[in-house]
ROTILUM-22020 format. One record per residue (C-alpha): x negated, y negated, z; residue in one letter. Coordinates in nm, 3 decimals. Example, Ala and Ser with C-alpha at 12.3 -4.5 7.8 and 13.67 -1.06 7.14 Angstrom:
[[-1.230, 0.450, 0.780], a]
[[-1.367, 0.106, 0.714], s]
# end
This chain:
[[0.477, 10.000, 0.072], x]
[[0.120, 9.978, 0.224], x]
[[0.022, 9.713, -0.058], x]
[[0.339, 9.523, -0.047], x]
[[0.286, 9.474, 0.310], x]
[[-0.050, 9.367, 0.275], x]
[[0.038, 9.085, 0.003], x]
[[0.343, 8.984, 0.278], x]
[[0.106, 8.935, 0.509], x]
[[-0.166, 8.729, 0.330], x]
[[0.107, 8.479, 0.225], x]
[[0.248, 8.438, 0.578], x]
[[-0.124, 8.356, 0.662], x]
[[-0.168, 8.104, 0.405], x]
[[0.148, 7.944, 0.488], x]
[[0.058, 7.876, 0.858], x]
[[-0.267, 7.778, 0.721], x]
[[-0.061, 7.532, 0.522], x]
[[0.123, 7.420, 0.744], x]
[[-0.127, 7.420, 1.019], x]
[[-0.329, 7.124, 0.742], x]
[[0.027, 6.930, 0.713], x]
[[0.058, 6.910, 1.066], x]
[[-0.321, 6.794, 1.086], x]
[[-0.300, 6.521, 0.776], x]
[[0.043, 6.436, 0.914], x]
[[-0.103, 6.347, 1.285], x]
[[-0.413, 6.192, 1.133], x]
[[-0.144, 5.937, 0.868], x]
[[0.030, 5.893, 1.204], x]
[[-0.315, 5.775, 1.358], x]
[[-0.398, 5.561, 1.050], x]
[[-0.071, 5.372, 1.082], x]
[[-0.095, 5.269, 1.482], x]
[[-0.453, 5.185, 1.380], x]
[[-0.361, 4.972, 1.098], x]
[[-0.108, 4.817, 1.299], x]
[[-0.293, 4.735, 1.578], x]
[[-0.570, 4.539, 1.321], x]
[[-0.294, 4.420, 1.196], x]
[[-0.173, 4.245, 1.526], x]
[[-0.547, 4.139, 1.609], x]
[[-0.534, 4.027, 1.231], x]
[[-0.281, 3.768, 1.361], x]
[[-0.329, 3.654, 1.659], x]
[[0.030, 3.606, 1.757], x]
[[0.376, 3.883, 1.799], x]
[[0.720, 3.817, 1.621], x]
[[0.842, 3.634, 1.921], x]
[[0.593, 3.354, 1.878], x]
[[0.807, 3.256, 1.548], x]
[[1.164, 3.226, 1.726], x]
[[0.954, 3.026, 2.019], x]
[[0.769, 2.799, 1.708], x]
[[1.146, 2.725, 1.533], x]
[[1.305, 2.603, 1.848], x]
[[1.062, 2.379, 1.916], x]
[[1.101, 2.236, 1.590], x]
[[1.462, 2.266, 1.571], x]
[[1.448, 2.058, 1.891], x]
[[1.243, 1.785, 1.799], x]
[[1.389, 1.732, 1.449], x]
[[1.770, 1.724, 1.564], x]
[[1.725, 1.572, 1.932], x]
[[1.389, 1.396, 1.926], x]
[[1.292, 1.137, 2.136], x]
[[0.936, 1.017, 2.019], x]
[[1.111, 0.783, 1.745], x]
[[1.325, 0.545, 1.999], x]
[[1.040, 0.579, 2.257], x]
[[0.810, 0.432, 1.984], x]
[[1.065, 0.172, 1.863], x]
[[1.046, 0.065, 2.246], x]
[[0.670, 0.084, 2.313], x]
[[0.647, -0.161, 1.995], x]
[[0.910, -0.378, 2.006], x]
[[0.962, -0.452, 2.348], x]
[[0.619, -0.430, 2.449], x]
[[0.410, -0.485, 2.198], x]
[[0.049, -0.474, 2.118], x]
[[-0.189, -0.346, 2.427], x]
[[-0.566, -0.446, 2.458], x]
[[-0.667, -0.352, 2.784], x]
[[-0.633, -0.572, 3.090], x]
[[-0.338, -0.749, 2.926], x]
[[0.020, -0.759, 3.067], x]
[[0.146, -0.550, 2.779], x]
[[-0.116, -0.276, 2.859], x]
[[0.025, -0.290, 3.235], x]
[[0.415, -0.299, 3.124], x]
[[0.360, -0.002, 2.887], x]
[[0.164, 0.226, 3.147], x]
[[0.441, 0.117, 3.359], x]
[[0.760, 0.203, 3.099], x]
[[0.569, 0.562, 2.978], x]
[[0.561, 0.655, 3.376], x]
[[0.946, 0.597, 3.372], x]
[[1.013, 0.820, 3.053], x]
[[0.827, 1.079, 3.180], x]
[[1.000, 1.117, 3.507], x]
[[1.327, 1.158, 3.353], x]
[[1.153, 1.542, 3.290], x]
[[1.087, 1.607, 3.627], x]
[[0.720, 1.727, 3.576], x]
[[0.541, 1.874, 3.886], x]
[[0.287, 1.592, 3.902], x]
[[0.285, 1.250, 3.815], x]
[[0.014, 0.980, 3.861], x]
[[-0.173, 0.691, 3.776], x]
[[-0.559, 0.722, 3.763], x]
[[-0.762, 0.434, 3.860], x]
[[-0.929, 0.280, 3.552], x]
[[-1.200, 0.006, 3.531], x]
[[-1.263, -0.181, 3.233], x]
[[-1.381, -0.485, 2.996], x]
[[-1.102, -0.718, 2.947], x]
[[-1.171, -0.908, 2.557], x]
[[-0.995, -1.216, 2.464], x]
[[-0.983, -1.331, 2.111], x]
[[-0.903, -1.691, 2.210], x]
[[-0.689, -1.962, 2.031], x]
[[-0.946, -2.037, 1.705], x]
[[-1.035, -1.809, 1.454], x]
[[-1.116, -1.883, 1.152], x]
[[-1.403, -1.845, 0.854], x]
[[-1.443, -1.986, 0.497], x]
[[-1.622, -2.051, 0.205], x]
[[-1.784, -2.409, 0.168], x]
[[-1.939, -2.650, 0.379], x]
[[-1.662, -2.840, 0.405], x]
[[-1.409, -2.571, 0.381], x]
[[-1.340, -2.506, 0.059], x]
[[-1.161, -2.141, 0.039], x]
[[-1.009, -2.008, 0.334], x]
[[-1.094, -1.639, 0.422], x]
[[-0.828, -1.359, 0.517], x]
[[-1.058, -1.313, 0.884], x]
[[-1.026, -1.220, 1.231], x]
[[-1.301, -1.162, 1.536], x]
[[-1.430, -0.828, 1.576], x]
[[-1.355, -0.650, 1.912], x]
[[-1.620, -0.720, 2.170], x]
[[-1.768, -1.015, 1.981], x]
[[-1.889, -1.321, 2.166], x]
[[-1.751, -1.660, 2.001], x]
[[-1.948, -1.920, 1.769], x]
[[-1.896, -2.197, 2.046], x]
[[-1.774, -2.433, 1.808], x]
[[-1.825, -2.430, 1.462], x]
[[-2.069, -2.246, 1.314], x]
[[-2.229, -2.289, 0.926], x]
[[-2.549, -2.114, 0.752], x]
[[-2.593, -1.946, 0.410], x]
[[-2.500, -1.606, 0.341], x]
[[-2.702, -1.315, 0.272], x]
[[-2.490, -1.033, 0.121], x]
[[-2.638, -0.683, 0.212], x]
[[-2.453, -0.375, 0.058], x]
[[-2.474, -0.140, 0.410], x]
[[-2.661, -0.047, 0.695], x]
[[-2.987, 0.122, 0.451], x]
[[-2.996, -0.218, 0.236], x]
[[-2.984, -0.457, 0.589], x]
[[-3.270, -0.189, 0.700], x]
[[-3.492, -0.318, 0.461], x]
[[-3.570, -0.673, 0.572], x]
[[-3.840, -0.786, 0.814], x]
[[-3.795, -0.906, 1.191], x]
[[-3.734, -1.299, 1.121], x]
[[-3.668, -1.207, 0.770], x]
[[-3.286, -1.346, 0.803], x]
[[-3.370, -1.586, 1.019], x]
[[-3.094, -1.874, 1.067], x]
[[-2.894, -1.649, 0.783], x]
[[-2.506, -1.508, 0.798], x]
[[-2.484, -1.173, 0.692], x]
[[-2.244, -1.023, 0.505], x]
[[-2.218, -0.642, 0.536], x]
[[-2.003, -0.513, 0.199], x]
[[-2.044, -0.144, 0.204], x]
[[-1.659, -0.062, 0.072], x]
[[-1.505, 0.287, 0.187], x]
[[-1.568, 0.564, -0.086], x]
[[-1.223, 0.647, -0.258], x]
[[-1.290, 0.898, -0.436], x]
[[-1.368, 1.080, -0.055], x]
[[-1.025, 1.304, -0.047], x]
[[-1.018, 1.310, 0.356], x]
[[-1.034, 0.876, 0.431], x]
[[-1.144, 0.959, 0.768], x]
[[-1.504, 1.104, 0.640], x]
[[-1.490, 0.772, 0.425], x]
[[-1.419, 0.599, 0.700], x]
[[-1.737, 0.742, 0.932], x]
[[-1.942, 0.731, 0.621], x]
[[-1.970, 0.318, 0.671], x]
[[-1.839, 0.235, 0.991], x]
[[-2.155, 0.210, 1.128], x]
[[-2.219, -0.161, 0.981], x]
[[-1.867, -0.275, 1.193], x]
[[-2.012, -0.135, 1.505], x]
[[-2.383, -0.190, 1.462], x]
[[-2.380, -0.448, 1.208], x]
[[-2.411, -0.723, 1.468], x]
[[-2.649, -0.592, 1.643], x]
[[-2.939, -0.501, 1.372], x]
[[-2.889, -0.777, 1.178], x]
[[-2.969, -1.003, 1.490], x]
[[-3.301, -0.804, 1.492], x]
[[-3.377, -0.990, 1.177], x]
[[-3.274, -1.349, 1.275], x]
[[-2.957, -1.363, 1.169], x]
[[-2.648, -1.583, 1.357], x]
[[-2.372, -1.425, 1.275], x]
[[-2.232, -1.118, 1.063], x]
[[-1.910, -1.100, 0.790], x]
[[-1.812, -0.744, 0.737], x]
[[-1.575, -0.586, 0.524], x]
[[-1.267, -0.471, 0.660], x]
[[-1.231, -0.104, 0.705], x]
[[-0.972, 0.034, 0.477], x]
[[-0.928, 0.178, 0.100], x]
[[-0.669, -0.134, 0.001], x]
[[-0.786, -0.402, -0.190], x]
[[-0.547, -0.658, 0.019], x]
[[-0.575, -0.944, 0.228], x]
[[-0.579, -0.833, 0.555], x]
[[-0.815, -0.808, 0.790], x]
[[-0.877, -0.521, 0.980], x]
[[-1.054, -0.528, 1.330], x]
[[-1.194, -0.322, 1.527], x]
[[-1.518, -0.214, 1.799], x]
[[-1.831, -0.383, 1.757], x]
[[-2.118, -0.358, 2.019], x]
[[-2.466, -0.522, 2.078], x]
[[-2.788, -0.383, 2.210], x]
[[-3.009, -0.496, 2.534], x]
[[-3.249, -0.719, 2.488], x]
[[-3.124, -0.857, 2.146], x]
[[-2.908, -1.234, 2.110], x]
[[-2.571, -1.142, 2.103], x]
[[-2.456, -1.279, 1.772], x]
[[-2.043, -1.349, 1.668], x]
[[-1.895, -1.115, 1.428], x]
[[-1.628, -1.105, 1.210], x]
[[-1.430, -0.854, 0.937], x]
[[-1.245, -1.022, 0.627], x]
[[-1.030, -0.867, 0.430], x]
[[-1.093, -0.621, 0.151], x]
[[-0.967, -0.891, -0.171], x]
[[-1.154, -1.227, 0.025], x]
[[-1.458, -0.943, 0.044], x]
[[-1.458, -0.921, -0.321], x]
[[-1.401, -1.263, -0.378], x]
[[-1.734, -1.388, -0.143], x]
[[-1.921, -1.118, -0.318], x]
[[-1.830, -1.281, -0.649], x]
[[-1.931, -1.639, -0.527], x]
[[-2.278, -1.536, -0.431], x]
[[-2.292, -1.356, -0.763], x]
[[-2.242, -1.640, -0.923], x]
[[-2.422, -1.905, -0.755], x]
[[-2.655, -1.737, -0.636], x]
[[-2.575, -1.813, -0.294], x]
[[-2.314, -1.907, -0.053], x]
[[-2.212, -2.141, 0.267], x]
[[-1.968, -2.013, 0.501], x]
[[-1.859, -2.197, 0.839], x]
[[-1.692, -2.011, 1.111], x]
[[-1.515, -2.090, 1.453], x]
[[-1.437, -1.782, 1.692], x]
[[-1.343, -1.867, 2.028], x]
[[-1.317, -1.517, 2.164], x]
[[-1.468, -1.396, 2.490], x]
[[-1.519, -1.090, 2.756], x]
[[-1.403, -1.188, 3.075], x]
[[-1.641, -1.218, 3.345], x]
[[-1.473, -0.978, 3.596], x]
[[-1.334, -0.579, 3.481], x]
[[-1.002, -0.569, 3.526], x]
[[-0.831, -0.249, 3.743], x]
[[-0.600, -0.048, 3.509], x]
[[-0.496, 0.307, 3.482], x]
[[-0.446, 0.663, 3.297], x]
[[-0.126, 0.798, 3.344], x]
[[-0.125, 1.187, 3.416], x]
[[0.182, 1.395, 3.431], x]
[[0.155, 1.802, 3.441], x]
[[0.352, 2.107, 3.462], x]
[[0.196, 2.371, 3.676], x]
[[0.077, 2.713, 3.524], x]
[[0.271, 3.020, 3.651], x]
[[-0.003, 3.275, 3.658], x]
[[-0.333, 3.023, 3.628], x]
[[-0.310, 2.714, 3.758], x]
[[-0.630, 2.638, 3.794], x]
[[-0.663, 2.677, 3.436], x]
[[-0.618, 2.325, 3.306], x]
[[-0.465, 2.237, 2.892], x]
[[-0.502, 1.881, 2.862], x]
[[-0.348, 1.678, 2.568], x]
[[-0.330, 1.319, 2.485], x]
[[-0.339, 0.994, 2.355], x]
[[-0.463, 0.630, 2.406], x]
[[-0.190, 0.370, 2.553], x]
[[-0.388, 0.076, 2.467], x]
[[-0.439, -0.107, 2.116], x]
[[-0.554, -0.392, 1.944], x]
[[-0.417, -0.708, 1.996], x]
[[-0.362, -0.688, 1.593], x]
[[0.037, -0.572, 1.465], x]
[[0.213, -0.342, 1.750], x]
[[-0.025, -0.035, 1.781], x]
[[0.234, 0.171, 1.628], x]
[[-0.028, 0.419, 1.436], x]
[[-0.296, 0.308, 1.671], x]
[[-0.201, 0.492, 1.909], x]
[[0.168, 0.464, 1.978], x]
[[0.249, 0.757, 1.793], x]
[[0.020, 0.956, 1.973], x]
[[0.190, 0.848, 2.280], x]
[[0.520, 0.942, 2.221], x]
[[0.395, 1.287, 2.084], x]
[[0.268, 1.373, 2.375], x]
[[0.540, 1.264, 2.593], x]
[[0.765, 1.481, 2.333], x]
[[0.528, 1.784, 2.433], x]
[[0.678, 1.766, 2.793], x]
[[0.997, 1.711, 2.726], x]
[[1.000, 2.004, 2.430], x]
[[0.889, 2.224, 2.721], x]
[[1.093, 2.144, 2.960], x]
[[1.409, 2.113, 2.717], x]
[[1.341, 2.501, 2.550], x]
[[1.269, 2.583, 2.890], x]
[[0.885, 2.710, 2.822], x]
[[0.689, 2.824, 3.159], x]
[[0.317, 2.770, 3.094], x]
[[0.069, 3.029, 3.246], x]
[[-0.162, 2.784, 3.282], x]
[[-0.142, 2.394, 3.372], x]
[[-0.071, 2.181, 3.104], x]
[[-0.108, 1.826, 3.148], x]
[[-0.051, 1.503, 2.993], x]
[[-0.321, 1.200, 3.000], x]
[[-0.246, 0.909, 2.869], x]
[[-0.597, 0.731, 2.809], x]
[[-0.681, 0.341, 2.856], x]
[[-0.920, 0.161, 2.703], x]
[[-1.040, 0.387, 2.376], x]
[[-1.031, 0.068, 2.147], x]
[[-1.323, -0.112, 2.339], x]
[[-1.519, 0.124, 2.613], x]
[[-1.330, 0.452, 2.608], x]
[[-1.328, 0.388, 2.999], x]
[[-0.996, 0.602, 3.025], x]
[[-1.149, 0.908, 2.821], x]
[[-1.518, 0.865, 3.046], x]
[[-1.308, 0.830, 3.388], x]
[[-1.102, 1.143, 3.323], x]
[[-1.389, 1.346, 3.230], x]
[[-1.579, 1.196, 3.504], x]
[[-1.349, 1.302, 3.726], x]
[[-1.232, 1.611, 3.637], x]
[[-1.618, 1.724, 3.678], x]
[[-1.580, 1.588, 4.038], x]
[[-1.345, 1.786, 4.106], x]
[[-1.453, 2.094, 3.971], x]
[[-1.152, 2.116, 3.750], x]
[[-1.155, 2.440, 3.505], x]
[[-1.023, 2.288, 3.150], x]
[[-1.023, 2.559, 2.888], x]
[[-0.880, 2.333, 2.604], x]
[[-0.784, 1.950, 2.522], x]
[[-0.599, 1.828, 2.213], x]
[[-0.570, 1.500, 2.096], x]
[[-0.322, 1.321, 1.906], x]
[[-0.513, 0.983, 1.728], x]
[[-0.482, 0.989, 1.377], x]
[[-0.142, 0.821, 1.304], x]
[[0.251, 0.915, 1.302], x]
[[0.223, 1.048, 0.936], x]
[[0.308, 1.427, 0.850], x]
[[0.085, 1.684, 1.006], x]
[[-0.147, 1.898, 0.865], x]
[[-0.356, 2.117, 1.085], x]
[[-0.592, 2.057, 1.354], x]
[[-0.988, 1.960, 1.337], x]
[[-1.179, 2.182, 1.580], x]
[[-1.466, 2.126, 1.758], x]
[[-1.545, 2.472, 1.919], x]
[[-1.801, 2.835, 1.864], x]
[[-1.753, 2.937, 1.517], x]
[[-1.608, 3.227, 1.685], x]
[[-1.299, 3.052, 1.839], x]
[[-1.210, 2.843, 1.505], x]
[[-1.162, 3.158, 1.350], x]
[[-0.915, 3.301, 1.593], x]
[[-0.723, 2.949, 1.591], x]
[[-0.700, 2.961, 1.233], x]
[[-0.530, 3.294, 1.232], x]
[[-0.217, 3.111, 1.329], x]
[[-0.201, 2.955, 1.011], x]
[[0.052, 3.244, 0.875], x]
[[0.253, 3.162, 1.184], x]
[[0.225, 2.783, 1.110], x]
[[0.213, 2.746, 0.725], x]
[[0.620, 2.699, 0.694], x]
[[0.612, 2.367, 0.858], x]
[[0.289, 2.232, 0.642], x]
[[-0.002, 2.335, 0.899], x]
[[-0.270, 2.483, 0.705], x]
[[-0.569, 2.283, 0.808], x]
[[-0.756, 2.458, 1.069], x]
[[-1.153, 2.354, 1.069], x]
[[-1.443, 2.247, 1.209], x]
[[-1.453, 1.878, 1.271], x]
[[-1.415, 1.568, 1.521], x]
[[-1.142, 1.593, 1.792], x]
[[-1.097, 1.229, 1.897], x]
[[-1.277, 0.984, 2.152], x]
[[-1.082, 1.035, 2.448], x]
[[-1.156, 1.388, 2.514], x]
[[-1.514, 1.358, 2.364], x]
[[-1.611, 1.294, 2.705], x]
[[-1.513, 1.612, 2.850], x]
[[-1.762, 1.771, 2.647], x]
[[-2.041, 1.516, 2.725], x]
[[-2.397, 1.625, 2.860], x]
[[-2.265, 1.455, 3.191], x]
[[-1.923, 1.572, 3.242], x]
[[-1.934, 1.889, 3.091], x]
[[-1.629, 2.125, 3.235], x]
[[-1.686, 2.423, 3.073], x]
[[-1.927, 2.597, 2.825], x]
[[-1.634, 2.732, 2.598], x]
[[-1.387, 2.449, 2.632], x]
[[-1.214, 2.381, 2.277], x]
[[-1.123, 2.034, 2.167], x]
[[-0.904, 1.951, 1.874], x]
[[-0.761, 1.653, 1.703], x]
[[-0.400, 1.654, 1.539], x]
[[-0.503, 1.650, 1.175], x]
[[-0.224, 1.471, 0.978], x]
[[-0.194, 1.319, 0.607], x]
[[-0.477, 1.083, 0.601], x]
[[-0.407, 0.880, 0.276], x]
[[-0.192, 0.601, 0.451], x]
[[-0.386, 0.553, 0.779], x]
[[-0.644, 0.264, 0.712], x]
[[-0.395, 0.081, 0.503], x]
[[-0.285, -0.022, 0.871], x]
[[-0.516, 0.099, 1.082], x]
[[-0.655, -0.210, 1.306], x]
[[-0.409, -0.505, 1.151], x]
[[-0.141, -0.677, 1.135], x]
[[0.005, -0.407, 0.941], x]
[[0.025, -0.130, 1.258], x]
[[0.375, -0.192, 1.303], x]
[[0.688, 0.031, 1.378], x]
[[0.838, -0.025, 1.063], x]
[[0.525, 0.124, 0.882], x]
[[0.647, 0.468, 1.081], x]
[[0.879, 0.730, 0.924], x]
[[1.077, 0.951, 1.158], x]
[[1.051, 1.280, 1.040], x]
[[0.665, 1.255, 1.024], x]
[[0.640, 1.139, 1.387], x]
[[0.847, 1.431, 1.462], x]
[[0.692, 1.708, 1.329], x]
[[0.362, 1.552, 1.474], x]
[[0.499, 1.584, 1.842], x]
[[0.641, 1.966, 1.739], x]
[[0.290, 2.066, 1.579], x]
[[0.128, 1.895, 1.925], x]
[[0.334, 2.101, 2.136], x]
[[0.314, 2.447, 1.951], x]
[[-0.052, 2.415, 1.972], x]
[[-0.019, 2.391, 2.361], x]
[[0.215, 2.656, 2.345], x]
[[-0.019, 2.926, 2.152], x]
[[-0.322, 2.768, 2.370], x]
[[-0.159, 2.882, 2.688], x]
[[-0.061, 3.191, 2.589], x]
[[-0.341, 3.342, 2.449], x]
[[-0.571, 3.165, 2.618], x]
[[-0.800, 3.495, 2.700], x]
[[-0.860, 3.549, 2.340], x]
[[-1.123, 3.283, 2.403], x]
# end
């Protein structure tokens, strides 16, 4: 009996020990599961309610969106909107009227002073002393006039690097033909544009140093067609200002062949463009919804309402304008109450001076405003792919974690990169408003953008309604996420 009792007691002790170990193991498993959930939540950087809210944003934009009809009015009833023109001022008044319907907390015009460039009534370029072959051409924005007919021999260079090999005075009396094409092998066409656009902006100033009397620039597009694409160009203090014009890519190839076959070419130009003596008083349009918790913190999003005087400014940047207006409408329609102040700015003068962006940044700095994020839409109304981000690496990593939430909407690109001209001054040395400021640019599919950019083809008919509406929803989604999770940055 004694032996049997001892065995039973030992078995009970073993059972209790086994039960105790199982309890400890179960507790460890539970703790590990909790840690896993916490880590997964941190990895995602969003919660399940966000999926429903983002779905509501896209549903509202795609089913009840206003951006397409608004862009139709902006392009067809108002038209192109170069700074200082009556159309630019009409566009501001129209946008103010439209936004007033959304019952925002503040709506105002911010005064901006900017230059007013006028294309004039004469604009032609031809090969030959007797105007043998007219080329498809247009003056570059900011160019001076030829002051009548200008005729000279052409010297072709493959780009700015080849131009720099000339000596002072070596190109005296010549017209320089800058013929560097956009690299078609680059998948991101903005990379191709950035690699050679300096010939358009700096070509005249550099060529003038070597004695040139004018420049012709190959249009910035991947297409080979007959459309001339304008764009901004600049001069340098103390260097003679010479006229500058863009010619179509097809005509650039013709001029190249002409020079290659004959060894030389004479070009005749007549441009009557000029910059008005006095600056114009114009405006940025500002509209905001006050934050419910941190009204002093600002998330700004915007686009530029001015355009070149070619086409209707549909993709550049009418699409961005109506997408930003749609953000305000979506927040109101869905009932999203932001924690921080969200502010839309429609900037004036991005195309030829960026005085709207510079003025806004200077005023934000002077007023001591705390901007935590700035987002821009200025790459056309094409299908959105994500956002390029100018921020610290750690901030980009956090934003990129939203890809899982957004990839079903086609948003998968969250990479370090350029944000936009208008919001750039917020990070300038003079006007930096926050060391942790995040700048972001809506990143649409880029393949067709430079087909239309700065040309007569940038018209409403070349806008796809669904792609435009997806862009507005994408902008609203990013504003929502940055507002909700700003504390992660």
